[in-house]
MIKEKOL-139250 format. One record per residue (C-alpha): residue number from 1; x negated, y negated, z negated. Coordinates in steps of 0.2 Angstrom, whole numbers. Example, Ala and Ser with C-alpha at 12.3 -4.5 7.8 and 13.67 -1.06 7.14 Angstrom:
2
[r 1,[-62,22,-39]]
[r 2,[-68,5,-36]]
//
This chain:
450
[r 1,[-413,-353,-520]]
[r 2,[-434,-351,-520]]
[r 3,[-435,-363,-535]]
[r 4,[-432,-357,-553]]
[r 5,[-426,-373,-560]]
[r 6,[-411,-372,-546]]
[r 7,[-406,-352,-550]]
[r 8,[-405,-356,-568]]
[r 9,[-396,-372,-565]]
[r 10,[-383,-362,-552]]
[r 11,[-383,-349,-563]]
[r 12,[-379,-359,-579]]
[r 13,[-366,-369,-570]]
[r 14,[-358,-355,-567]]
[r 15,[-356,-349,-582]]
[r 16,[-352,-364,-588]]
[r 17,[-337,-367,-576]]
[r 18,[-331,-349,-578]]
[r 19,[-330,-352,-599]]
[r 20,[-321,-367,-594]]
[r 21,[-309,-360,-585]]
[r 22,[-305,-345,-594]]
[r 23,[-305,-357,-609]]
[r 24,[-292,-369,-600]]
[r 25,[-282,-356,-595]]
[r 26,[-281,-349,-613]]
[r 27,[-277,-366,-622]]
[r 28,[-264,-367,-607]]
[r 29,[-258,-352,-610]]
[r 30,[-256,-353,-628]]
[r 31,[-247,-373,-628]]
[r 32,[-236,-365,-616]]
[r 33,[-230,-352,-629]]
[r 34,[-230,-361,-644]]
[r 35,[-219,-374,-632]]
[r 36,[-207,-362,-628]]
[r 37,[-207,-356,-646]]
[r 38,[-204,-372,-651]]
[r 39,[-189,-375,-638]]
[r 40,[-181,-356,-644]]
[r 41,[-181,-363,-663]]
[r 42,[-175,-379,-658]]
[r 43,[-160,-371,-650]]
[r 44,[-157,-359,-660]]
[r 45,[-155,-373,-674]]
[r 46,[-144,-382,-662]]
[r 47,[-132,-365,-664]]
[r 48,[-133,-364,-682]]
[r 49,[-126,-383,-683]]
[r 50,[-113,-379,-671]]
[r 51,[-106,-365,-680]]
[r 52,[-106,-377,-696]]
[r 53,[-96,-388,-684]]
[r 54,[-85,-376,-677]]
[r 55,[-67,-372,-683]]
[r 56,[-52,-364,-679]]
[r 57,[-37,-370,-667]]
[r 58,[-20,-368,-667]]
[r 59,[-21,-353,-657]]
[r 60,[-33,-344,-669]]
[r 61,[-48,-346,-658]]
[r 62,[-66,-356,-663]]
[r 63,[-68,-371,-657]]
[r 64,[-77,-388,-660]]
[r 65,[-69,-403,-660]]
[r 66,[-79,-418,-650]]
[r 67,[-83,-427,-665]]
[r 68,[-89,-414,-675]]
[r 69,[-103,-410,-662]]
[r 70,[-120,-412,-669]]
[r 71,[-130,-417,-654]]
[r 72,[-122,-435,-644]]
[r 73,[-130,-428,-627]]
[r 74,[-116,-414,-630]]
[r 75,[-103,-427,-626]]
[r 76,[-110,-434,-610]]
[r 77,[-109,-424,-593]]
[r 78,[-127,-422,-586]]
[r 79,[-135,-424,-602]]
[r 80,[-146,-409,-600]]
[r 81,[-141,-401,-617]]
[r 82,[-123,-388,-616]]
[r 83,[-116,-376,-627]]
[r 84,[-102,-365,-623]]
[r 85,[-94,-348,-634]]
[r 86,[-88,-334,-626]]
[r 87,[-77,-322,-632]]
[r 88,[-80,-302,-633]]
[r 89,[-74,-298,-616]]
[r 90,[-85,-313,-611]]
[r 91,[-72,-325,-606]]
[r 92,[-78,-344,-611]]
[r 93,[-64,-351,-623]]
[r 94,[-76,-367,-627]]
[r 95,[-89,-376,-620]]
[r 96,[-95,-395,-621]]
[r 97,[-90,-410,-615]]
[r 98,[-107,-412,-608]]
[r 99,[-104,-394,-596]]
[r 100,[-103,-394,-578]]
[r 101,[-104,-383,-565]]
[r 102,[-106,-365,-564]]
[r 103,[-104,-353,-579]]
[r 104,[-121,-344,-580]]
[r 105,[-121,-324,-582]]
[r 106,[-128,-322,-600]]
[r 107,[-134,-306,-610]]
[r 108,[-123,-306,-627]]
[r 109,[-135,-300,-642]]
[r 110,[-129,-291,-654]]
[r 111,[-120,-297,-670]]
[r 112,[-132,-308,-680]]
[r 113,[-145,-306,-665]]
[r 114,[-151,-320,-654]]
[r 115,[-159,-321,-636]]
[r 116,[-169,-332,-628]]
[r 117,[-169,-334,-609]]
[r 118,[-180,-344,-596]]
[r 119,[-167,-348,-580]]
[r 120,[-172,-356,-566]]
[r 121,[-170,-373,-572]]
[r 122,[-165,-372,-590]]
[r 123,[-165,-362,-606]]
[r 124,[-155,-353,-613]]
[r 125,[-150,-346,-631]]
[r 126,[-138,-335,-637]]
[r 127,[-132,-328,-652]]
[r 128,[-118,-314,-657]]
[r 129,[-108,-320,-673]]
[r 130,[-89,-309,-679]]
[r 131,[-77,-323,-685]]
[r 132,[-60,-317,-697]]
[r 133,[-45,-328,-698]]
[r 134,[-43,-333,-717]]
[r 135,[-27,-345,-720]]
[r 136,[-28,-353,-704]]
[r 137,[-47,-357,-704]]
[r 138,[-60,-347,-697]]
[r 139,[-77,-343,-706]]
[r 140,[-92,-332,-702]]
[r 141,[-88,-315,-712]]
[r 142,[-96,-300,-709]]
[r 143,[-84,-286,-719]]
[r 144,[-65,-293,-716]]
[r 145,[-53,-284,-707]]
[r 146,[-49,-288,-689]]
[r 147,[-63,-297,-685]]
[r 148,[-65,-307,-669]]
[r 149,[-84,-305,-659]]
[r 150,[-89,-323,-652]]
[r 151,[-107,-327,-642]]
[r 152,[-113,-345,-644]]
[r 153,[-124,-352,-631]]
[r 154,[-133,-367,-631]]
[r 155,[-142,-374,-613]]
[r 156,[-157,-386,-611]]
[r 157,[-163,-392,-594]]
[r 158,[-182,-390,-593]]
[r 159,[-187,-408,-590]]
[r 160,[-194,-414,-606]]
[r 161,[-203,-396,-608]]
[r 162,[-210,-397,-591]]
[r 163,[-217,-417,-592]]
[r 164,[-223,-412,-609]]
[r 165,[-230,-397,-602]]
[r 166,[-239,-407,-587]]
[r 167,[-244,-421,-598]]
[r 168,[-254,-408,-608]]
[r 169,[-262,-398,-594]]
[r 170,[-270,-416,-588]]
[r 171,[-277,-421,-603]]
[r 172,[-282,-405,-606]]
[r 173,[-291,-402,-587]]
[r 174,[-299,-420,-590]]
[r 175,[-306,-417,-605]]
[r 176,[-312,-400,-600]]
[r 177,[-318,-408,-581]]
[r 178,[-328,-421,-593]]
[r 179,[-336,-410,-603]]
[r 180,[-340,-397,-590]]
[r 181,[-351,-415,-581]]
[r 182,[-357,-420,-599]]
[r 183,[-364,-402,-603]]
[r 184,[-371,-398,-584]]
[r 185,[-379,-416,-588]]
[r 186,[-386,-409,-602]]
[r 187,[-392,-393,-595]]
[r 188,[-401,-402,-581]]
[r 189,[-411,-411,-595]]
[r 190,[-416,-396,-605]]
[r 191,[-420,-386,-590]]
[r 192,[-431,-401,-585]]
[r 193,[-438,-401,-602]]
[r 194,[-440,-383,-603]]
[r 195,[-448,-379,-586]]
[r 196,[-460,-396,-588]]
[r 197,[-473,-381,-593]]
[r 198,[-474,-373,-576]]
[r 199,[-474,-387,-569]]
[r 200,[-489,-395,-577]]
[r 201,[-497,-377,-575]]
[r 202,[-494,-379,-556]]
[r 203,[-501,-396,-554]]
[r 204,[-515,-391,-564]]
[r 205,[-518,-379,-552]]
[r 206,[-516,-388,-536]]
[r 207,[-532,-402,-545]]
[r 208,[-541,-382,-546]]
[r 209,[-536,-378,-528]]
[r 210,[-543,-398,-523]]
[r 211,[-559,-397,-533]]
[r 212,[-552,-412,-544]]
[r 213,[-554,-399,-561]]
[r 214,[-562,-383,-563]]
[r 215,[-551,-375,-575]]
[r 216,[-535,-377,-583]]
[r 217,[-536,-385,-598]]
[r 218,[-520,-391,-605]]
[r 219,[-511,-383,-619]]
[r 220,[-495,-372,-614]]
[r 221,[-480,-364,-625]]
[r 222,[-485,-347,-631]]
[r 223,[-475,-338,-618]]
[r 224,[-488,-347,-605]]
[r 225,[-505,-346,-613]]
[r 226,[-508,-329,-607]]
[r 227,[-505,-334,-591]]
[r 228,[-516,-350,-591]]
[r 229,[-530,-338,-599]]
[r 230,[-529,-326,-587]]
[r 231,[-529,-339,-571]]
[r 232,[-545,-347,-579]]
[r 233,[-551,-328,-579]]
[r 234,[-549,-324,-562]]
[r 235,[-555,-344,-556]]
[r 236,[-572,-339,-564]]
[r 237,[-573,-323,-561]]
[r 238,[-570,-327,-543]]
[r 239,[-583,-341,-542]]
[r 240,[-598,-331,-552]]
[r 241,[-596,-318,-540]]
[r 242,[-597,-327,-525]]
[r 243,[-611,-337,-532]]
[r 244,[-618,-319,-536]]
[r 245,[-618,-315,-515]]
[r 246,[-626,-331,-512]]
[r 247,[-640,-327,-523]]
[r 248,[-640,-309,-519]]
[r 249,[-640,-316,-500]]
[r 250,[-655,-329,-502]]
[r 251,[-667,-315,-510]]
[r 252,[-662,-302,-495]]
[r 253,[-667,-316,-483]]
[r 254,[-682,-321,-492]]
[r 255,[-687,-302,-493]]
[r 256,[-684,-299,-476]]
[r 257,[-692,-314,-469]]
[r 258,[-711,-309,-471]]
[r 259,[-710,-292,-463]]
[r 260,[-698,-299,-447]]
[r 261,[-711,-312,-446]]
[r 262,[-725,-300,-447]]
[r 263,[-717,-289,-432]]
[r 264,[-712,-304,-424]]
[r 265,[-731,-307,-423]]
[r 266,[-736,-289,-418]]
[r 267,[-723,-293,-401]]
[r 268,[-731,-310,-398]]
[r 269,[-748,-302,-400]]
[r 270,[-757,-303,-385]]
[r 271,[-771,-290,-389]]
[r 272,[-758,-277,-391]]
[r 273,[-756,-266,-375]]
[r 274,[-740,-273,-364]]
[r 275,[-731,-257,-366]]
[r 276,[-732,-257,-384]]
[r 277,[-728,-275,-384]]
[r 278,[-711,-271,-374]]
[r 279,[-708,-254,-386]]
[r 280,[-708,-267,-400]]
[r 281,[-698,-280,-393]]
[r 282,[-681,-273,-393]]
[r 283,[-681,-267,-408]]
[r 284,[-687,-281,-416]]
[r 285,[-675,-292,-408]]
[r 286,[-662,-280,-413]]
[r 287,[-666,-279,-431]]
[r 288,[-666,-300,-431]]
[r 289,[-649,-301,-424]]
[r 290,[-643,-285,-436]]
[r 291,[-647,-295,-451]]
[r 292,[-643,-312,-447]]
[r 293,[-626,-302,-443]]
[r 294,[-623,-294,-459]]
[r 295,[-631,-310,-468]]
[r 296,[-616,-320,-460]]
[r 297,[-603,-305,-464]]
[r 298,[-608,-304,-481]]
[r 299,[-608,-322,-485]]
[r 300,[-590,-323,-478]]
[r 301,[-578,-330,-493]]
[r 302,[-563,-320,-486]]
[r 303,[-545,-327,-492]]
[r 304,[-548,-335,-507]]
[r 305,[-529,-338,-518]]
[r 306,[-538,-356,-525]]
[r 307,[-546,-363,-511]]
[r 308,[-543,-379,-505]]
[r 309,[-533,-380,-490]]
[r 310,[-543,-383,-475]]
[r 311,[-536,-392,-457]]
[r 312,[-540,-382,-441]]
[r 313,[-541,-396,-428]]
[r 314,[-556,-405,-434]]
[r 315,[-566,-387,-435]]
[r 316,[-559,-385,-418]]
[r 317,[-564,-399,-410]]
[r 318,[-581,-400,-415]]
[r 319,[-585,-383,-411]]
[r 320,[-579,-387,-394]]
[r 321,[-586,-404,-391]]
[r 322,[-605,-392,-397]]
[r 323,[-599,-378,-385]]
[r 324,[-595,-392,-369]]
[r 325,[-614,-400,-370]]
[r 326,[-622,-379,-372]]
[r 327,[-612,-375,-357]]
[r 328,[-614,-393,-349]]
[r 329,[-616,-385,-332]]
[r 330,[-600,-377,-331]]
[r 331,[-591,-392,-336]]
[r 332,[-578,-384,-346]]
[r 333,[-563,-392,-350]]
[r 334,[-557,-388,-370]]
[r 335,[-538,-390,-374]]
[r 336,[-534,-389,-393]]
[r 337,[-517,-387,-396]]
[r 338,[-516,-387,-416]]
[r 339,[-506,-398,-425]]
[r 340,[-514,-412,-434]]
[r 341,[-505,-405,-451]]
[r 342,[-509,-387,-449]]
[r 343,[-519,-383,-464]]
[r 344,[-524,-365,-471]]
[r 345,[-531,-359,-488]]
[r 346,[-546,-351,-481]]
[r 347,[-564,-353,-482]]
[r 348,[-571,-368,-472]]
[r 349,[-587,-356,-466]]
[r 350,[-577,-340,-461]]
[r 351,[-565,-354,-450]]
[r 352,[-580,-360,-442]]
[r 353,[-588,-347,-438]]
[r 354,[-573,-337,-431]]
[r 355,[-568,-348,-420]]
[r 356,[-585,-352,-415]]
[r 357,[-588,-334,-410]]
[r 358,[-571,-334,-401]]
[r 359,[-573,-352,-392]]
[r 360,[-591,-345,-388]]
[r 361,[-586,-329,-380]]
[r 362,[-572,-339,-369]]
[r 363,[-585,-351,-364]]
[r 364,[-597,-337,-357]]
[r 365,[-583,-330,-346]]
[r 366,[-572,-345,-342]]
[r 367,[-572,-355,-326]]
[r 368,[-570,-372,-330]]
[r 369,[-555,-371,-345]]
[r 370,[-552,-366,-362]]
[r 371,[-537,-367,-371]]
[r 372,[-533,-365,-392]]
[r 373,[-517,-361,-399]]
[r 374,[-513,-364,-417]]
[r 375,[-497,-359,-427]]
[r 376,[-490,-354,-443]]
[r 377,[-476,-344,-449]]
[r 378,[-472,-335,-465]]
[r 379,[-489,-339,-473]]
[r 380,[-496,-328,-454]]
[r 381,[-508,-340,-444]]
[r 382,[-509,-334,-426]]
[r 383,[-521,-342,-415]]
[r 384,[-523,-339,-395]]
[r 385,[-540,-342,-386]]
[r 386,[-538,-343,-367]]
[r 387,[-548,-346,-353]]
[r 388,[-545,-344,-335]]
[r 389,[-563,-333,-331]]
[r 390,[-560,-314,-326]]
[r 391,[-551,-308,-340]]
[r 392,[-556,-292,-350]]
[r 393,[-558,-274,-344]]
[r 394,[-547,-259,-345]]
[r 395,[-553,-253,-361]]
[r 396,[-555,-270,-368]]
[r 397,[-552,-263,-386]]
[r 398,[-570,-257,-384]]
[r 399,[-577,-273,-386]]
[r 400,[-572,-274,-403]]
[r 401,[-584,-265,-409]]
[r 402,[-601,-273,-412]]
[r 403,[-615,-271,-398]]
[r 404,[-602,-269,-386]]
[r 405,[-602,-281,-373]]
[r 406,[-592,-284,-356]]
[r 407,[-605,-288,-343]]
[r 408,[-621,-283,-346]]
[r 409,[-628,-298,-336]]
[r 410,[-623,-313,-347]]
[r 411,[-633,-317,-361]]
[r 412,[-630,-310,-379]]
[r 413,[-631,-296,-389]]
[r 414,[-612,-293,-388]]
[r 415,[-606,-294,-406]]
[r 416,[-595,-311,-403]]
[r 417,[-579,-300,-403]]
[r 418,[-584,-287,-414]]
[r 419,[-591,-300,-429]]
[r 420,[-574,-310,-425]]
[r 421,[-565,-293,-429]]
[r 422,[-574,-288,-446]]
[r 423,[-570,-306,-452]]
[r 424,[-553,-305,-448]]
[r 425,[-551,-289,-458]]
[r 426,[-556,-300,-473]]
[r 427,[-538,-310,-472]]
[r 428,[-528,-294,-468]]
[r 429,[-524,-300,-451]]
[r 430,[-527,-293,-434]]
[r 431,[-535,-296,-416]]
[r 432,[-529,-289,-400]]
[r 433,[-538,-292,-382]]
[r 434,[-525,-297,-368]]
[r 435,[-522,-309,-350]]
[r 436,[-519,-325,-353]]
[r 437,[-500,-330,-344]]
[r 438,[-505,-347,-340]]
[r 439,[-523,-346,-337]]
[r 440,[-524,-330,-329]]
[r 441,[-540,-325,-337]]
[r 442,[-542,-317,-354]]
[r 443,[-532,-319,-371]]
[r 444,[-538,-316,-390]]
[r 445,[-524,-315,-400]]
[r 446,[-530,-317,-420]]
[r 447,[-518,-316,-435]]
[r 448,[-522,-321,-452]]
[r 449,[-515,-319,-468]]
[r 450,[-518,-336,-478]]
//
């Protein structure tokens, strides 16, 4: 879910599916309610048709002759349509020829009221009436003496209703599913079109990082224009600042070159007393080394957001080859355990100086073997420099301070690890000194945020 396009698409799809489900459930409920109302009206009409065909038998009870039945299904057993007439005591006094089976328990509504009931396998409608005898016949009457109370019931199975409901649901979800697929495709196309300026901006940033272009040139929508302008401003400011550093360093180098040359000449002037030359030699050497170190430190670019990724293995191979020649007398063997595709967004000069200082320091104390291992995880680069030398002393952390040396007999000014520590700080990293597990000598662990 790190992709903005994926997030938007997932959220939009979930919202769409939720809407379709709610819409489908609402339409299904509405159709079911409409179908039930239609069923109720149909059965109510059947009741009125039965009442229209009703007549009295010789016992003065309400009955309906077979020939007067309003629907042929009432004459066939298991046709799905049945009718009953109950008297006031709830006893069946007439049943249609289609009725077979046990008489269901139905509630008797008030006179003139109807009741629609959904049973397990059928629908039932009941209607309450009051009838009175009139000259041997029976007719609907509400205020005659000696009225008789009847309940007319019509029952119909759910087969037709279920088939109709099933067909509607199938058609409903097919259309909603098809509409959902079409809308999802439209969403993908719309998101692709809407996010295309962001993809274009990413391509331009990569072009700036790789050096193919110097700034962001494309025209973007109003919402992205401030971002593009801000990135151009940042790119220009970073390059201008770096150029100012370079120019200042050139000026500083030229301004210090002559005074240091004069002092160096005095140190080498044999007309001066030996004691005077000896007193000047160490301070001059110290000034020269400090000046060179500070110039390198100021020239370090540090972590740059828009820097081109640099491959570490070629740098490490180049440095190892040079050190193998410098320390040829020791026949050092370098093992560079760095993936070929490992690239980090850092200044190439910084990496060259960092690896150079660390590998050179390891070369001074190693007996025969030096190993460099590099891994990267969650934008953190880890460098391990191991050697088979005597290792670090107990107070190894002091070696990270500039000018402190582990062995006064080894040539150098003691600023290799100190310079590396200061360079690591530019990348919000850390450096630790320990013991190499495999080679048994010293281990330098460096972490850089890249």
